[in-house]
C-alpha positions as a Markdown table, in Angstrom:
| # | Residue | x | y | z |
|---|---|---|---|---|
| 1 | Met | 28.5 | 36.3 | -0.2 |
| 2 | Gly | 26.2 | 36.3 | 2.7 |
| 3 | Val | 23.3 | 37.4 | 0.6 |
| 4 | Ile | 23.9 | 34.7 | -2.0 |
| 5 | Ala | 24.5 | 32.0 | 0.6 |
| 6 | Gly | 21.3 | 33.0 | 2.5 |
| 7 | Leu | 19.3 | 32.9 | -0.7 |
| 8 | Ala | 20.8 | 29.5 | -1.7 |
| 9 | Ala | 20.0 | 28.1 | 1.7 |
| 10 | Gly | 16.4 | 29.2 | 1.4 |
| 11 | Val | 15.9 | 28.2 | -2.2 |
| 12 | Phe | 17.8 | 24.9 | -2.3 |
| 13 | Gly | 17.8 | 23.9 | 1.4 |
| 14 | Ile | 21.5 | 23.5 | 1.7 |
| 15 | Gly | 24.2 | 25.0 | 3.9 |
| 16 | Gly | 26.0 | 28.1 | 2.7 |
| 17 | Gly | 29.5 | 26.5 | 2.6 |
| 18 | Val | 29.3 | 25.7 | -1.2 |
| 19 | Ile | 28.9 | 29.4 | -1.8 |
| 20 | Ile | 31.0 | 30.9 | 1.0 |
| 21 | Ile | 34.1 | 28.9 | 0.4 |
| 22 | Pro | 34.6 | 29.8 | -3.3 |
| 23 | Gly | 33.8 | 33.4 | -2.5 |
| 24 | Leu | 36.3 | 33.6 | 0.3 |
| 25 | Ile | 39.0 | 31.9 | -1.8 |
| 26 | Tyr | 38.6 | 34.5 | -4.5 |
| 27 | Leu | 38.4 | 37.4 | -2.0 |
| 28 | Phe | 41.5 | 36.4 | -0.1 |
| 29 | Gln | 43.4 | 35.7 | -3.4 |
| 30 | Ile | 42.8 | 39.2 | -4.9 |
| 31 | Thr | 43.5 | 41.0 | -1.6 |
| 32 | Ala | 46.5 | 38.9 | -0.7 |
| 33 | Leu | 45.2 | 39.2 | 2.9 |
| 34 | Ile | 46.0 | 35.6 | 3.9 |
| 35 | Pro | 49.4 | 34.0 | 3.4 |
| 36 | Pro | 49.0 | 31.5 | 0.5 |
| 37 | His | 50.1 | 28.5 | 2.6 |
| 38 | Glu | 47.3 | 29.2 | 5.1 |
| 39 | Leu | 44.6 | 30.4 | 2.7 |
| 40 | Met | 42.4 | 27.3 | 2.6 |
| 41 | His | 42.7 | 26.8 | 6.4 |
| 42 | Val | 41.3 | 30.3 | 7.0 |
| 43 | Val | 38.6 | 29.8 | 4.3 |
| 44 | Leu | 37.4 | 26.5 | 5.7 |
| 45 | Ala | 37.4 | 27.7 | 9.4 |
| 46 | Ser | 35.6 | 31.0 | 8.5 |
| 47 | Ser | 33.0 | 29.1 | 6.5 |
| 48 | Leu | 32.3 | 26.7 | 9.3 |
| 49 | Ala | 32.0 | 29.6 | 11.8 |
| 50 | Ser | 29.5 | 31.3 | 9.5 |
| 51 | Val | 27.4 | 28.1 | 9.0 |
| 52 | Ala | 27.4 | 27.3 | 12.8 |
| 53 | Phe | 25.4 | 30.4 | 13.6 |
| 54 | Thr | 22.7 | 29.9 | 11.0 |
| 55 | Ser | 22.5 | 26.2 | 11.9 |
| 56 | Leu | 22.0 | 27.1 | 15.5 |
| 57 | Ile | 19.0 | 29.4 | 14.7 |
| 58 | Ala | 17.4 | 26.7 | 12.4 |
| 59 | Gly | 18.0 | 24.0 | 15.0 |
| 60 | Ile | 16.1 | 26.0 | 17.7 |
| 61 | Val | 13.2 | 26.5 | 15.4 |
| 62 | His | 13.0 | 22.7 | 14.5 |
| 63 | Ala | 13.2 | 21.8 | 18.2 |
| 64 | Arg | 10.4 | 24.1 | 19.1 |
| 65 | Lys | 8.2 | 22.5 | 16.4 |
| 66 | Asn | 9.1 | 19.0 | 17.6 |
| 67 | Asn | 10.4 | 18.0 | 14.2 |
| 68 | Ile | 13.5 | 16.2 | 15.5 |
| 69 | Arg | 13.7 | 12.4 | 15.7 |
| 70 | Trp | 16.0 | 12.5 | 18.7 |
| 71 | Pro | 16.8 | 8.7 | 18.9 |
| 72 | Ile | 18.3 | 8.8 | 15.4 |
| 73 | Ala | 20.2 | 12.0 | 16.2 |
| 74 | Trp | 21.8 | 10.4 | 19.2 |
| 75 | Gln | 22.9 | 7.4 | 17.1 |
| 76 | Leu | 24.7 | 9.8 | 14.6 |
| 77 | Ile | 26.1 | 12.5 | 16.8 |
| 78 | Pro | 28.9 | 10.6 | 18.6 |
| 79 | Gly | 30.5 | 9.6 | 15.3 |
| 80 | Leu | 29.9 | 13.0 | 13.9 |
| 81 | Leu | 31.7 | 14.7 | 16.8 |
| 82 | Cys | 34.7 | 12.3 | 16.6 |
| 83 | Gly | 34.8 | 13.0 | 12.8 |
| 84 | Ala | 34.8 | 16.7 | 13.3 |
| 85 | Ile | 37.9 | 16.6 | 15.5 |
| 86 | Ile | 39.7 | 14.2 | 13.1 |
| 87 | Gly | 38.8 | 16.2 | 10.0 |
| 88 | Ser | 39.8 | 19.6 | 11.3 |
| 89 | Tyr | 43.2 | 18.1 | 12.5 |
| 90 | Ile | 43.9 | 16.4 | 9.2 |
| 91 | Ala | 42.9 | 19.6 | 7.3 |
| 92 | Thr | 45.4 | 21.7 | 9.2 |
| 93 | Lys | 48.1 | 19.3 | 8.2 |
| 94 | Leu | 47.3 | 19.1 | 4.5 |
| 95 | Asn | 48.7 | 21.3 | 1.8 |
| 96 | Thr | 46.4 | 24.2 | 1.0 |
| 97 | Glu | 46.5 | 23.3 | -2.7 |
| 98 | Trp | 45.3 | 19.8 | -2.0 |
| 99 | Leu | 42.4 | 21.1 | 0.1 |
| 100 | Leu | 41.3 | 23.4 | -2.7 |
| 101 | Tyr | 41.3 | 20.5 | -5.3 |
| 102 | Met | 39.4 | 18.3 | -2.9 |
| 103 | Phe | 36.7 | 20.9 | -2.5 |
| 104 | Ala | 36.6 | 21.6 | -6.2 |
| 105 | Gly | 36.2 | 17.9 | -6.9 |
| 106 | Phe | 33.5 | 17.5 | -4.4 |
| 107 | Leu | 31.6 | 20.4 | -6.0 |
| 108 | Ala | 31.9 | 18.7 | -9.4 |
| 109 | Leu | 30.3 | 15.5 | -8.1 |
| 110 | Leu | 27.6 | 17.4 | -6.2 |
| 111 | Ser | 26.8 | 19.4 | -9.4 |
| 112 | Leu | 26.1 | 16.2 | -11.4 |
| 113 | Arg | 23.7 | 15.0 | -8.7 |
| 114 | Tyr | 21.7 | 18.2 | -9.1 |
| 115 | Ile | 21.9 | 18.4 | -12.9 |
| 116 | Phe | 20.8 | 14.8 | -13.4 |
| 117 | Asn | 18.6 | 14.5 | -10.3 |
| 118 | Trp | 20.4 | 11.4 | -9.0 |
| 119 | Gln | 18.5 | 10.1 | -6.0 |
| 120 | Ser | 17.0 | 6.7 | -5.0 |
| 121 | Asp | 13.3 | 6.2 | -4.3 |
| 122 | Thr | 14.1 | 3.1 | -2.2 |
| 123 | Thr | 14.1 | 3.5 | 1.5 |
| 124 | Tyr | 15.7 | 1.4 | 4.2 |
| 125 | Pro | 15.2 | 0.9 | 8.0 |
| 126 | Val | 17.5 | 2.8 | 10.4 |
| 127 | Pro | 20.7 | 0.8 | 10.7 |
| 128 | Ala | 22.2 | -0.5 | 13.9 |
| 129 | Thr | 23.9 | 2.0 | 16.2 |
| 130 | Pro | 27.5 | 0.9 | 15.3 |
| 131 | Ile | 26.8 | 1.4 | 11.6 |
| 132 | Met | 25.3 | 4.8 | 12.4 |
| 133 | Trp | 28.5 | 5.7 | 14.4 |
| 134 | Leu | 30.6 | 4.8 | 11.4 |
| 135 | Val | 28.5 | 6.8 | 9.0 |
| 136 | Gly | 28.7 | 9.7 | 11.4 |
| 137 | Leu | 32.5 | 9.4 | 11.6 |
| 138 | Val | 32.8 | 9.6 | 7.8 |
| 139 | Ile | 30.4 | 12.5 | 7.4 |
| 140 | Gly | 31.8 | 14.4 | 10.3 |
| 141 | Ser | 35.4 | 14.1 | 9.0 |
| 142 | Leu | 34.4 | 15.2 | 5.5 |
| 143 | Thr | 32.3 | 18.1 | 6.7 |
| 144 | Ser | 35.2 | 19.4 | 8.8 |
| 145 | Met | 37.8 | 18.9 | 6.1 |
| 146 | Leu | 35.7 | 20.5 | 3.4 |
| 147 | Gly | 34.4 | 23.3 | 5.6 |
| 148 | Leu | 30.8 | 22.5 | 4.8 |
| 149 | Gly | 27.6 | 22.6 | 6.8 |
| 150 | Gly | 24.0 | 22.0 | 6.4 |
| 151 | Gly | 22.7 | 19.0 | 4.5 |
| 152 | Val | 25.1 | 18.6 | 1.6 |
| 153 | Leu | 26.5 | 15.3 | 3.0 |
| 154 | Ile | 24.0 | 14.1 | 5.5 |
| 155 | Ile | 20.7 | 14.6 | 3.7 |
| 156 | Pro | 21.6 | 12.1 | 0.9 |
| 157 | Phe | 22.1 | 9.5 | 3.6 |
| 158 | Leu | 19.0 | 10.4 | 5.6 |
| 159 | Gly | 17.0 | 10.3 | 2.4 |
| 160 | Leu | 17.7 | 6.5 | 2.2 |
| 161 | Leu | 15.9 | 6.0 | 5.5 |
| 162 | Ser | 12.1 | 5.8 | 6.1 |
| 163 | Leu | 11.7 | 9.5 | 7.0 |
| 164 | Asn | 9.7 | 12.4 | 5.7 |
| 165 | Met | 11.3 | 15.6 | 4.4 |
| 166 | Arg | 10.5 | 17.6 | 7.5 |
| 167 | Glu | 12.2 | 15.0 | 9.7 |
| 168 | Ile | 15.2 | 14.8 | 7.3 |
| 169 | Ser | 15.7 | 18.5 | 7.3 |
| 170 | Ala | 15.4 | 18.8 | 11.1 |
| 171 | Leu | 17.8 | 15.8 | 11.7 |
| 172 | Ser | 20.3 | 17.3 | 9.2 |
| 173 | Ile | 20.4 | 20.6 | 11.1 |
| 174 | Val | 20.6 | 19.1 | 14.6 |
| 175 | Cys | 23.2 | 16.5 | 13.7 |
| 176 | Ile | 25.5 | 18.9 | 11.8 |
| 177 | Leu | 25.3 | 21.7 | 14.3 |
| 178 | Pro | 27.6 | 20.1 | 16.9 |
| 179 | Val | 29.9 | 19.1 | 14.1 |
| 180 | Val | 30.4 | 22.6 | 12.7 |
| 181 | Leu | 30.7 | 24.0 | 16.3 |
| 182 | Leu | 33.4 | 21.4 | 17.2 |
| 183 | Ala | 35.2 | 21.7 | 13.9 |
| 184 | Thr | 35.3 | 25.5 | 14.2 |
| 185 | Leu | 36.7 | 25.1 | 17.7 |
| 186 | Gly | 39.3 | 22.7 | 16.3 |
| 187 | Tyr | 40.4 | 25.2 | 13.6 |
| 188 | Ile | 40.6 | 27.9 | 16.4 |
| 189 | Val | 42.8 | 25.7 | 18.7 |
| 190 | Phe | 45.0 | 24.3 | 15.9 |
| 191 | Gly | 45.5 | 27.8 | 14.5 |
| 192 | Leu | 46.4 | 29.6 | 17.8 |
| 193 | Lys | 50.1 | 28.9 | 17.3 |
| 194 | Val | 50.1 | 30.3 | 13.7 |
| 195 | His | 51.6 | 33.8 | 13.9 |
| 196 | Asp | 51.3 | 35.1 | 10.3 |
| 197 | Leu | 47.5 | 35.4 | 10.2 |
| 198 | Pro | 45.8 | 38.8 | 9.9 |
| 199 | Arg | 44.5 | 40.9 | 12.8 |
| 200 | Tyr | 41.0 | 40.0 | 14.2 |
| 201 | Ser | 41.6 | 36.3 | 13.7 |
| 202 | Thr | 41.0 | 33.8 | 16.4 |
| 203 | Gly | 43.0 | 30.8 | 15.3 |
| 204 | Tyr | 42.1 | 30.3 | 11.7 |
| 205 | Val | 38.7 | 32.0 | 12.0 |
| 206 | Tyr | 38.8 | 35.5 | 10.4 |
| 207 | Trp | 36.0 | 37.5 | 12.0 |
| 208 | Pro | 35.8 | 40.5 | 9.6 |
| 209 | Ala | 34.7 | 37.9 | 7.0 |
| 210 | Val | 32.5 | 35.9 | 9.2 |
| 211 | Leu | 30.3 | 38.5 | 10.8 |
| 212 | Pro | 29.0 | 40.2 | 7.6 |
| 213 | Ile | 28.2 | 36.8 | 6.2 |
| 214 | Ile | 26.2 | 35.8 | 9.3 |
| 215 | Ile | 24.2 | 39.0 | 9.3 |
| 216 | Thr | 23.3 | 39.0 | 5.6 |
| 217 | Ser | 22.7 | 35.3 | 5.2 |
| 218 | Thr | 20.3 | 35.3 | 8.2 |
| 219 | Ile | 18.3 | 38.1 | 6.6 |
| 220 | Cys | 18.2 | 36.6 | 3.1 |
| 221 | Ala | 17.4 | 33.0 | 3.9 |
| 222 | Pro | 13.6 | 33.7 | 4.4 |
| 223 | Ile | 13.6 | 35.5 | 1.1 |
| 224 | Gly | 15.0 | 32.4 | -0.6 |
| 225 | Ile | 12.3 | 30.3 | 0.9 |
| 226 | Ser | 9.7 | 32.6 | -0.6 |
| 227 | Ile | 11.4 | 32.4 | -4.0 |
| 228 | Ala | 11.5 | 28.6 | -3.8 |
| 229 | Gln | 7.7 | 28.4 | -3.3 |
| 230 | Lys | 7.1 | 30.1 | -6.7 |
| 231 | Leu | 9.5 | 28.2 | -8.9 |
| 232 | Ser | 9.9 | 24.7 | -10.3 |
| 233 | Val | 12.0 | 22.6 | -7.9 |
| 234 | Lys | 13.4 | 20.4 | -10.8 |
| 235 | Arg | 14.5 | 23.5 | -12.7 |
| 236 | Leu | 16.0 | 25.1 | -9.6 |
| 237 | Lys | 18.1 | 22.0 | -9.0 |
| 238 | Glu | 19.3 | 22.0 | -12.6 |
| 239 | Ile | 20.3 | 25.7 | -12.5 |
| 240 | Phe | 22.1 | 25.2 | -9.1 |
| 241 | Gly | 23.9 | 22.2 | -10.5 |
| 242 | Phe | 25.3 | 24.2 | -13.4 |
| 243 | Ile | 26.3 | 27.0 | -11.0 |
| 244 | Leu | 28.2 | 24.5 | -8.8 |
| 245 | Leu | 29.9 | 23.0 | -11.9 |
| 246 | Phe | 31.0 | 26.4 | -13.0 |
| 247 | Ile | 32.4 | 27.2 | -9.5 |
| 248 | Ser | 34.2 | 23.8 | -9.5 |
| 249 | Ile | 35.9 | 24.5 | -12.9 |
| 250 | Ser | 36.8 | 28.0 | -11.8 |
| 251 | Leu | 38.5 | 26.6 | -8.6 |
| 252 | Phe | 40.5 | 24.1 | -10.6 |
| 253 | Ile | 41.7 | 26.9 | -12.9 |
| 254 | Leu | 42.5 | 29.2 | -9.9 |
| 255 | Gly | 44.4 | 26.4 | -8.2 |
């Protein structure tokens, strides 16, 4: 999973959550390692913990290269942080089956965006701070509830603003990093009182799954970047869209 997530991050420029989450669902189901009523909570928390590390490394690189538009970041981060807390709390209260269907539905919509290349060429000025806070609140909540990271949710919004791709990528990383860190912490805190989780778990985060994913995804992401430079971007997006659609249908069947 770490290898595939790392390659996907390098090739498609997205976080590994869309790969890690379906993989962990399948792994935990066939091993019966996690109690069924806690399965999605452990999956989402472990995905966020995995993404947090790789986002931290990427954020440091962007900061050193001065790619980050900090004024815009400070407009988004307060709402994102509030959303992270709200989303992780709501997720721990929702039925595992509902969380699985929510994630599968999100993947289906995302797959259509890649397959049909849905994106607008129109750009807009940066909105007022209250609007940015509201946008951050919504994105932070959904990121936390769906266990995602990277730019799956925030890049489409930043793409509407008058920014170049380097600035969008850097802002996505630096804005999502505090979200995944805080959301992971939320899953840890809200899971501390759960007593039927396996050994080596901290709250809902299951470290034997997280650590191998972190190591292999970090190694493979640069390989994915090299692959992306040699292939057609449009064709890559179409292939990835069909992969996401297949994963979505599989999750609906498993659920």
